[in-house]
C-alpha positions in Angstrom: -5.5 -4.5 -14.3 -2.2 -5.7 -15.7 -1.3 -7.3 -19.0 2.1 -7.7 -20.7 3.6 -5.3 -18.2 1.0 -2.6 -18.8 -1.4 -1.3 -16.2 -5.0 -0.1 -16.8 -7.5 1.9 -14.9 -11.3 1.2 -14.6 -13.8 3.9 -14.0 -17.5 4.4 -14.4 -18.8 7.0 -16.9 -22.2 7.7 -15.4 -23.3 10.1 -18.2 -22.2 7.7 -21.0 -23.4 4.6 -19.1 -20.1 2.8 -19.7 -17.0 1.6 -18.1 -13.9 3.4 -19.3 -10.2 3.1 -18.7 -6.7 4.1 -19.9 -3.2 2.7 -19.9 -1.4 4.1 -16.8 2.0 5.5 -16.2 2.7 6.3 -19.9 3.1 9.5 -22.0 1.1 8.0 -24.8 -2.7 8.2 -24.2 -4.5 4.9 -24.9 -8.1 4.6 -23.8 -10.7 1.8 -23.9 -14.3 1.3 -22.9 -17.0 -1.4 -22.5 -20.4 -2.0 -20.9 -19.4 -4.9 -18.6 -16.4 -5.6 -16.3 -15.5 -8.6 -18.5 -15.8 -6.5 -21.5 -13.6 -3.8 -20.0 -10.9 -6.4 -19.3 -11.1 -7.6 -22.9 -11.0 -4.0 -24.2 -7.9 -3.3 -22.0 -6.1 -6.3 -23.4 -7.1 -5.4 -26.9 -5.8 -1.8 -26.4 -2.4 -3.1 -25.2 -2.2 -5.5 -28.2 -3.3 -2.8 -30.6 -0.8 -0.4 -29.2 2.1 -2.8 -29.4 1.1 -3.8 -33.0 0.8 -0.1 -34.1 4.3 0.7 -32.6 5.7 -2.3 -34.5 4.1 -1.2 -37.8 5.4 2.3 -37.3 8.9 1.1 -36.3 8.7 3.0 -33.0 9.6 1.9 -29.5 6.5 1.4 -27.4 6.3 3.5 -24.3 6.6 1.4 -21.2 5.2 2.1 -17.7 7.4 2.6 -14.7 10.8 2.8 -16.4 12.6 3.4 -13.2 13.0 7.2 -13.4 10.8 10.0 -12.4 11.0 13.7 -11.3 9.9 14.8 -7.9 9.4 18.4 -7.0 10.3 18.8 -3.3 11.3 22.5 -3.0 14.8 23.9 -2.5 14.9 23.6 1.3 14.1 19.9 1.4 16.4 19.3 -1.7 19.3 20.9 0.1 18.6 19.0 3.4 18.4 15.6 1.6 21.5 16.3 -0.5 23.5 17.2 2.7 22.3 14.1 4.6 23.1 11.9 1.6 26.6 13.4 1.3 27.1 13.0 5.1 26.4 9.2 4.7 28.7 9.0 1.7 25.9 8.4 -0.8 24.6 10.0 -3.9 21.2 11.7 -3.9 19.7 8.9 -6.1 21.0 6.1 -3.9 19.8 7.9 -0.7 16.3 8.5 -2.1 16.1 5.0 -3.5 16.9 3.6 -0.1 14.3 5.9 1.6 11.6 4.8 -0.9 12.5 1.2 -0.4 12.2 1.5 3.4 8.9 3.4 3.0 7.4 0.7 0.9 8.5 -2.3 2.8 5.3 -2.7 4.8 3.3 -3.0 1.5 5.8 -5.5 0.0 6.2 -8.0 2.7 3.7 -10.1 4.6 4.8 -10.7 8.2 2.9 -13.3 10.2 3.1 -12.7 13.9 1.4 -15.0 16.3 0.9 -14.7 20.0 0.0 -17.5 22.3 -1.2 -16.1 25.6 -1.3 -18.3 28.7 -2.8 -16.4 31.7 -5.3 -16.6 34.4 -7.9 -14.0 35.4 -8.9 -13.7 39.1 -12.2 -12.0 39.7 -13.8 -11.1 43.0 -17.4 -10.0 43.3 -18.4 -8.1 46.4 -20.8 -5.5 47.8 -19.8 -1.9 47.8 -21.4 1.2 49.5 -25.1 1.5 49.2 -25.4 -2.2 48.3 -24.0 -1.8 44.8 -22.2 -4.9 43.4 -18.6 -4.5 42.2 -16.2 -6.7 40.4 -12.4 -6.4 40.7 -9.9 -8.6 38.9 -6.4 -9.2 37.6 -5.2 -10.2 34.1 -1.9 -10.4 32.2 -2.6 -6.9 30.8 -1.2 -5.3 33.9 -4.4 -4.2 35.6 -3.4 -4.3 39.2 -6.4 -4.9 41.4 -6.2 -8.2 43.4 -4.5 -11.4 42.8 -1.3 -12.4 41.0 -0.3 -11.4 37.5 0.5 -14.3 35.2 3.0 -13.5 32.4 2.5 -13.5 28.7 4.7 -15.8 26.6 5.7 -14.5 23.1 
């Protein structure tokens, strides 16, 4: 769930017979619950509004999710390797890692429509084999070489 830039979880509390959730990607712990999915969405939005109002009343800056910085523990060997590769490319470590993460997340961020129109013929021959068993041999654009002529695929 998302509301006013905040993200919320939704889980089932079997023992409590309730739906529960919390605001995600924040240091502050804000939870909410309800008995129906619609109620949980309403409770999530109320929790965000209450949190923002409480911060305003207290004069504190509300915590915001996904601020753009995070720590990653990768071990000294990988850290050294990544730092050396970044330097060899004339980049800082942050820029190198940002580019790597951008590349890694591209498939989830872009929808690519790819369409094929295949024009081909299939030639099939039916015959009698040894012991009177029937066999079928054929040819298609997929490259199965049996009998006949392969017809190309246009992309």
